[in-house]
C-alpha positions as CSV (number, residue, x, y, z in Angstrom):
1,M,230.7,214.8,171.0
2,K,227.1,215.5,171.8
3,T,224.9,212.9,173.3
4,S,222.7,212.8,170.2
5,E,225.7,212.2,168.0
6,A,227.1,209.5,170.3
7,K,223.7,207.9,170.4
8,A,223.5,207.9,166.6
9,K,227.1,206.4,166.2
10,A,226.3,203.8,169.0
11,G,223.3,202.8,167.0
12,R,225.5,201.5,164.2
13,Y,227.0,198.8,166.3
14,M,225.6,195.4,166.6
15,K,224.4,194.5,170.0
16,I,224.1,191.0,171.3
17,V,222.1,189.9,174.3
18,E,222.2,186.1,174.9
19,W,221.5,183.7,177.6
20,S,224.6,182.3,179.4
21,D,224.1,178.9,181.0
22,E,227.4,179.2,182.7
23,D,226.4,182.6,184.4
24,G,222.7,181.8,184.7
25,C,221.7,185.1,183.2
26,F,221.6,187.3,180.1
27,V,224.9,188.7,179.0
28,G,225.4,191.7,176.6
29,S,228.3,192.4,174.3
30,A,228.8,194.7,171.2
31,P,231.7,193.4,169.2
32,P,234.1,194.8,168.0
33,L,233.6,197.7,170.3
34,V,233.2,196.0,173.6
35,G,233.1,192.4,174.8
36,Q,230.8,191.0,177.5
37,C,230.1,194.0,179.7
38,C,226.8,193.6,181.4
39,H,224.4,191.0,182.7
40,G,221.1,190.3,184.4
41,Q,217.9,188.2,184.6
42,D,215.8,190.6,182.5
43,E,216.7,190.6,178.8
44,A,215.3,194.0,178.0
45,K,217.2,195.6,180.9
46,V,220.4,194.1,179.9
47,Y,219.8,195.4,176.3
48,A,219.1,198.9,177.6
49,E,222.2,198.8,179.8
50,L,224.3,197.6,176.8
51,C,223.0,200.5,174.7
52,R,224.1,202.9,177.4
53,I,227.5,201.3,177.7
54,V,228.1,201.4,173.9
55,E,227.2,205.1,173.9
56,E,229.7,205.6,176.7
57,W,232.4,203.7,174.8
58,V,231.7,205.9,171.6
59,K,232.0,209.1,173.8
60,T,235.2,207.9,175.5
61,L,237.0,206.8,172.4
62,D,236.0,210.2,170.7
63,S,237.3,212.3,173.7
64,D,240.6,210.2,173.8
65,G,241.0,211.0,170.1
66,R,240.9,207.3,169.2
67,E,239.2,206.0,166.0
68,L,236.1,204.0,166.4
69,P,236.2,200.4,165.0
70,E,234.2,200.0,161.8
71,P,230.7,198.6,162.6
72,L,229.9,195.2,161.0
73,A,227.1,196.6,158.9
74,A,229.6,199.1,157.2
75,R,232.1,196.3,156.2
76,K,232.0,195.0,152.7
77,F,232.1,191.2,152.3
78,S,233.1,189.3,149.1
79,G,230.9,186.3,149.8
80,K,234.0,184.0,149.9
81,F,236.0,182.6,152.8
82,V,238.4,179.8,153.1
83,L,237.6,177.0,155.6
84,R,240.4,174.6,156.5
85,V,239.3,171.1,157.6
86,E,241.1,167.8,157.8
87,P,241.4,165.9,154.4
88,A,239.2,163.1,155.8
89,M,236.4,165.5,156.5
90,H,236.8,167.1,153.1
91,R,236.4,163.6,151.6
92,R,233.3,162.9,153.7
93,L,231.7,166.3,152.9
94,A,232.3,165.7,149.2
95,A,230.8,162.3,149.3
96,K,227.7,163.6,151.2
97,A,227.4,166.4,148.6
98,L,227.6,164.0,145.7
99,A,225.0,161.7,147.4
100,A,222.7,164.7,147.8
101,G,223.3,165.8,144.2
102,E,224.8,168.9,145.1
103,S,228.1,170.7,144.6
104,L,230.3,170.8,147.7
105,N,229.8,174.5,148.0
106,S,226.1,174.3,147.9
107,F,226.0,171.4,150.4
108,C,228.1,173.4,152.8
109,V,226.2,176.6,152.4
110,N,223.0,174.7,153.2
111,A,224.7,173.1,156.2
112,L,225.7,176.5,157.4
113,V,222.3,178.0,156.9
114,K,220.8,175.2,159.0
115,A,223.3,175.7,161.9
């Protein structure tokens, strides 16, 4: 695989650089391709290193004949997911939704948006 092709494929993957209180630095990952794989004090440098690592992963998987995982942006989502909670929490959420004049679904969506 050519470098330009690897770079284009690598660009399709979500890259996350976030501060880690535990590590005291920025940490980079690109799920589902690679977990935490680089760190440093400069966020931009960590991002640049993460981009390089993702390109290398794409090249390596390709040269090994392994299939690349599907990027998050390429996945289709239904807009539905099941959330299991304790019955008591379900009751409390239903009561709060009722008090707010909302459906339970709408109440939970609003709570998730705020989180």
